[in-house]
C-alpha positions, 0 to 999 in steps of 0.5 A: 244212780251214779249222778245222784252219788257224784250230787252228794258227794259234793255236797260232802266236800262243799264244807271241807273245801270252803273250810280249806279255803278259810284256812289257806287265807288265815296262813297268808294273810299278812293280818293274821298272826298264824301267817307268820307261824312256822311251816305257814306256807307249807300248811296255806299250801295243803289247804289251797291244794284240798280247796281246789280239789273239792271246790265245784267250777262253774263255767267261766267268763272270756273275760276279753274286754281289749285287744291291740290292732295295727299296735293300737288297743281296743275294747271289745264287748262280748254279747249274745246275737242269737239264742237257741235253746242250746246254744247261744252265738256270742259276738265279740264286738271291737270298740275303738277309743273314739267310740265308733264300731271297728272297720269291718273285718271278714266274718268268721264262725268259730263252732266251738266243740260239744264235747264235755267242755265250755266254749270258753276251753277256746279263749285263747283262740279267740283273743288271736283271733278278734284283731283281725277277724269280726269274730263270732263263736257258738256258746254250747249250752250246758245240758243239764240246764235246759228244761227238758221241756226245750225237746230234745238235741240230737246231732242233724239238729246240730247241723241245723244250727250250723245252718241257722247260724250262717244264714243269720251273718248273712253274706261273706261267712268264712267257718272255723271248726275245731276238734268234734265239729269238724263233722257236722261243719261239712255236712252243714258245708254240703247240705248248704252247697247240695242245696245250692244256697246262695249263702254258702260259708266262703272258707272252712277251716277244719282243727283237729278233727275225726272226719275219718276215725279209720286214719290213725285212731288214737284211744280215743277212737279205740274205746268207741269201736271195742264197745258196742253201742247198747254198751254206751245207751246202758253205762254211760247216760244218766238222767239230771237230778231234781235239782237243776232246770233240766230234771229227767232229762237223759244226759251224758255227764260233764263229770264223766267226760272229765274222769276220761280225759283225766285217765288219759294221763293221770300221771300228768296230773297228779304231777301239775297238782304236786308242782302246784303244791310246790310253787306255793310253797316257794311262794313263786305266784305266777306259776301257780296261777297259771295253774289256777287258770288251766285248772277251772278251765279245764275243770269245767265241763258240763253234760252233753244231751244223750241223743246227741253223744249217742249219735255221734258214737253211732255215726261218726265213730263206728259207722264212719258215716261221712266218709263213706257217704252213708250219711243222711240228715232227716232225708237229705244226704250229706255229699261233701262233693257238691262242694265247689265254692267253699275253700278249705284249710284242715290243720293237724297236730303232729303230736295230737293222740286225740285225732290222728294223723290223718282224720283231718286230711281226709277231709280233701279227699271227700270234698274231691270238687274243690279246685286245688287252689283252694285246698290247704293242708297244715301239720303244726310240727311238735302240737299236740291237740290243744296246742293247734288253737291255744298258745304260742304256735297257734300265736305264732303260726298257725292263726297268721296263716288261717288270717291269711288263707281267708283272706285269700278266698274270703 
C-alpha cells in the first residue's frame, strides 16, 4: 500500500505545486502589477520553494550538444545504438564543423549505476570524457515503465548485459564503472577472461565501488548487514500501481531510495533549500539556478527491479561473494584471478561516505594475475563520493589520469 499512498500524495501535491508556480510567476513577471508590490520577491521565493518541493521530477536529459576539442567547438549527437528491455546503450557521436565525423578516439563504455538515479547523474562525467574518447553509456530504464511481459531482471542479467554491450562495441573497448556497477563489471570481465573471449576489455576503471564492503564499512553498508535478507524482501519491495506500464512488477521504489539519500544528510538539504530561498530574495539568479539544476537531477529517481536489488543486498553486502570467491553467475564462477590482459585502474575519494576507503582498492588483490605495471590506484584528496566523478577535482585531476591510463594500456 505504500506505493499507492505515495501516488495519492503526489496527486494531492500536484495542484498545490501548480498553483505555487503560477503564484511565483505573478510576483516576478515584469508585466504583472504584483511584481512591484511590497515584499514581492519574498512572496515569490516562498511560492517557488513550495512549487519545487511538491512538483514531480521527470527523467532529465543529458543535453550535451557541443564540446571543445583541441580548442575547436565540436557538435555532439546523442543516439541510442542498442536497446534492451531494461537498458539502452547511448553513444555520444562527435561531428566536426564541416559535418564529418571526428577522427576515431579510444572507445569507452561508461557503466552508470543502477541505484536509484538516472544515468544523467553522470552528465559532468560524460561531458569531460567526450573530447578525449568515443563515449558510450548505459541508460538504465525505470522499472515501473517496463511491462511485466519483459520478464524479471537479476544481478546476473546485469552482468550479461555488460558482456553483450562489450561484444556490440567490438575490439579495443575500455570500461569505466562508477559506484555500484564496479561489482558486475568485474564479474563480466572475469567471465570473459575465463572463457578466453578475444573481446575482453583493454582496461577497466573502477570508481568508488563496493568490491569488498568489509573494508571501512559505511552507514550504507551497515544497514545492509544489520537487517536480515527477509527484512528487505518484506519491507522495501512493492508492486507497481496500475497507472504505469510496469503494473504488478515488483520493485524497490525510487522514492524510498531518495528518502534514504536525504536521510543521510538531512541538515545539508534543509540548509540548501533555505539558501535557495535567500538567493531568490536577494536576486542571486546564478546561485538559484545552480540549486535548480542540482535538485532537478537529485530528485529524479527510478525504480529498481526487485530481483536485482535483493540480489545486490545478498551477494554484495551480506555474503561478500565476490571477494570470498563464492559468486556464481548462473553456473560459472566469477574468478577475477583469471583476468590477465585487462589493465586495472581504481579510484577512491578520501572523504567518500558511501564506499569506504579500501573497498574499491580491494580489486587489486582479487585481480592477482594482472601484471603490476598494468595496475594503478588513486586516492582523490578532499573528494567525497560524488566528487570523484563530477566537479572540479574530477575534471582537472581525475579525468586526465583516466585518459592517460587508457591511452597507455588501451
